[in-house]
C-alpha positions as a Markdown table, in Angstrom:
| # | Residue | x | y | z |
|---|---|---|---|---|
| 1 | Unk | -9.8 | -4.6 | 54.2 |
| 2 | Unk | -8.3 | -4.2 | 57.7 |
| 3 | Unk | -7.0 | -0.9 | 58.4 |
| 4 | Unk | -6.7 | 2.3 | 60.4 |
| 5 | Unk | -6.8 | 5.5 | 59.0 |
| 6 | Unk | -6.0 | 8.9 | 60.7 |
| 7 | Unk | -7.3 | 12.4 | 59.8 |
| 8 | Unk | -7.8 | 16.0 | 61.4 |
| 9 | Unk | -4.1 | 16.9 | 60.9 |
| 10 | Unk | -3.1 | 20.4 | 59.6 |
| 11 | Unk | -1.4 | 23.8 | 60.0 |
| 12 | Unk | -2.1 | 25.4 | 63.1 |
| 13 | Unk | -0.5 | 28.4 | 65.2 |
| 14 | Unk | 1.4 | 28.0 | 68.2 |
| 15 | Unk | -1.2 | 27.7 | 71.4 |
| 16 | Unk | -3.9 | 26.3 | 68.9 |
| 17 | Unk | -5.9 | 23.2 | 69.0 |
| 18 | Unk | -6.4 | 20.1 | 66.9 |
| 19 | Unk | -8.4 | 17.1 | 67.0 |
| 20 | Unk | -7.2 | 14.1 | 65.2 |
| 21 | Unk | -9.6 | 11.0 | 64.4 |
| 22 | Unk | -8.5 | 7.5 | 63.9 |
| 23 | Unk | -11.0 | 5.3 | 62.0 |
| 24 | Unk | -10.9 | 1.3 | 62.2 |
| 25 | Unk | -12.1 | -0.6 | 59.1 |
| 26 | Unk | -12.7 | -4.3 | 58.8 |
| 27 | Unk | -12.6 | -5.2 | 62.4 |
| 28 | Unk | -14.1 | -4.1 | 65.7 |
| 29 | Unk | -11.9 | -2.1 | 68.3 |
| 30 | Unk | -13.8 | -4.0 | 71.2 |
| 31 | Unk | -10.5 | -6.3 | 71.9 |
| 32 | Unk | -8.0 | -3.8 | 71.1 |
| 33 | Unk | -6.1 | -1.2 | 73.0 |
| 34 | Unk | -5.0 | 1.9 | 71.1 |
| 35 | Unk | -2.3 | 4.5 | 71.0 |
| 36 | Unk | -1.2 | 7.5 | 69.3 |
| 37 | Unk | 2.3 | 7.7 | 68.0 |
| 38 | Unk | 4.1 | 10.6 | 66.3 |
| 39 | Unk | 7.2 | 10.9 | 64.0 |
| 40 | Unk | 9.0 | 14.2 | 63.7 |
| 41 | Unk | 11.7 | 14.9 | 60.8 |
| 42 | Unk | 15.1 | 13.4 | 61.7 |
| 43 | Unk | 13.4 | 11.7 | 64.9 |
| 44 | Unk | 12.0 | 7.9 | 65.5 |
| 45 | Unk | 8.8 | 7.0 | 66.1 |
| 46 | Unk | 7.6 | 8.4 | 69.7 |
| 47 | Unk | 4.6 | 7.3 | 71.5 |
| 48 | Unk | 2.3 | 9.7 | 72.6 |
| 49 | Unk | -1.1 | 8.5 | 74.3 |
| 50 | Unk | -2.7 | 5.5 | 75.0 |
| 51 | Unk | -6.1 | 4.0 | 75.8 |
| 52 | Unk | -7.4 | 0.7 | 76.8 |
| 53 | Unk | -10.0 | -1.4 | 75.2 |
| 54 | Unk | -12.6 | -0.4 | 77.6 |
| 55 | Unk | -11.7 | 3.3 | 77.6 |
| 56 | Unk | -11.2 | 3.5 | 81.4 |
| 57 | Unk | -7.5 | 3.9 | 81.5 |
| 58 | Unk | -5.4 | 6.1 | 79.8 |
| 59 | Unk | -1.6 | 7.0 | 79.7 |
| 60 | Unk | 0.6 | 10.0 | 78.2 |
| 61 | Unk | 4.0 | 10.7 | 77.3 |
| 62 | Unk | 5.4 | 12.8 | 79.9 |
| 63 | Unk | 4.5 | 16.4 | 79.5 |
| 64 | Unk | 1.5 | 15.4 | 77.3 |
| 65 | Unk | -1.1 | 14.6 | 80.2 |
| 66 | Unk | -3.2 | 18.0 | 80.4 |
| 67 | Unk | -2.1 | 19.0 | 76.7 |
| 68 | Unk | -3.6 | 16.0 | 75.1 |
| 69 | Unk | -6.5 | 13.8 | 75.6 |
| 70 | Unk | -7.3 | 10.4 | 74.1 |
| 71 | Unk | -10.5 | 9.0 | 74.0 |
| 72 | Unk | -12.6 | 6.4 | 71.9 |
| 73 | Unk | -15.9 | 5.5 | 70.7 |
| 74 | Unk | -16.0 | 1.6 | 70.3 |
| 75 | Unk | -19.6 | 1.6 | 68.8 |
| 76 | Unk | -18.4 | 4.1 | 65.7 |
| 77 | Unk | -14.8 | 2.5 | 65.8 |
| 78 | Unk | -13.1 | 5.6 | 66.4 |
| 79 | Unk | -10.3 | 6.8 | 68.3 |
| 80 | Unk | -9.4 | 10.5 | 69.0 |
| 81 | Unk | -6.6 | 12.6 | 70.3 |
| 82 | Unk | -7.6 | 16.1 | 71.1 |
| 83 | Unk | -4.5 | 18.3 | 71.3 |
| 84 | Unk | -4.2 | 21.8 | 73.1 |
| 85 | Unk | -1.7 | 24.6 | 73.7 |
| 86 | Unk | 0.2 | 23.2 | 70.6 |
| 87 | Unk | 3.9 | 24.1 | 70.4 |
| 88 | Unk | 6.2 | 24.0 | 67.2 |
| 89 | Unk | 8.0 | 20.9 | 68.5 |
| 90 | Unk | 4.7 | 19.0 | 68.4 |
| 91 | Unk | 5.1 | 19.2 | 64.5 |
| 92 | Unk | 5.1 | 15.6 | 63.4 |
| 93 | Unk | 3.1 | 12.9 | 61.4 |
| 94 | Unk | 0.7 | 11.4 | 63.9 |
| 95 | Unk | -0.5 | 7.8 | 63.5 |
| 96 | Unk | -2.6 | 5.5 | 65.3 |
| 97 | Unk | -2.0 | 1.7 | 66.3 |
| 98 | Unk | -3.7 | -1.1 | 67.8 |
| 99 | Unk | -2.5 | -4.1 | 70.0 |
| 100 | Unk | -4.5 | -6.9 | 71.4 |
| 101 | Unk | -5.8 | -6.2 | 74.9 |
| 102 | Unk | -4.4 | -9.6 | 75.8 |
| 103 | Unk | -1.0 | -7.6 | 75.7 |
| 104 | Unk | -2.1 | -5.5 | 78.8 |
| 105 | Unk | 0.9 | -6.3 | 80.9 |
| 106 | Unk | 3.4 | -5.1 | 78.4 |
| 107 | Unk | 4.6 | -1.6 | 78.4 |
| 108 | Unk | 2.2 | 0.7 | 76.6 |
| 109 | Unk | 5.0 | 2.2 | 74.6 |
| 110 | Unk | 6.4 | -0.9 | 73.4 |
| 111 | Unk | 6.1 | -0.6 | 69.6 |
| 112 | Unk | 6.4 | -4.4 | 69.0 |
| 113 | Unk | 3.0 | -5.0 | 70.9 |
| 114 | Unk | 1.2 | -3.2 | 68.2 |
| 115 | Unk | 0.1 | -5.1 | 64.9 |
| 116 | Unk | -1.6 | -2.8 | 62.9 |
| 117 | Unk | -0.5 | 0.7 | 62.1 |
| 118 | Unk | -2.6 | 3.4 | 60.3 |
| 119 | Unk | -0.9 | 6.0 | 57.9 |
| 120 | Unk | -0.2 | 9.1 | 59.6 |
| 121 | Unk | -2.0 | 12.7 | 59.3 |
| 122 | Unk | 0.6 | 15.5 | 59.2 |
| 123 | Unk | 0.3 | 18.2 | 62.0 |
| 124 | Unk | 2.4 | 21.5 | 61.6 |
| 125 | Unk | 2.6 | 24.0 | 64.3 |
| 126 | Unk | 3.8 | 27.2 | 62.9 |
| 127 | Unk | 3.0 | 30.9 | 62.8 |
């Protein structure tokens, strides 16, 4: 099956860190840009971070550059999101998604460019 699977979430105290992983199954990551999104209770899906298929370009939602870091390992078909200095407002279900790298001209936060979504992993920031 072609799928994405996120993992690594959990309960963390404010100012703590987590590293999320997204594993790809049934396809190669080589021709896909990847993003992380999140969805908090009562809010819509929010784009968080993007990395292009080569891994040499990244983008972050406002306020997240420096707090979050996205990376990828195409050989092992993994994408990562390192999160630091976590705040209660970062509490959400985090999921990864792919878009063909042919969509390079489209805004990275545009949901309709993504054609495969993984199930999310819950991140809860609380003392």
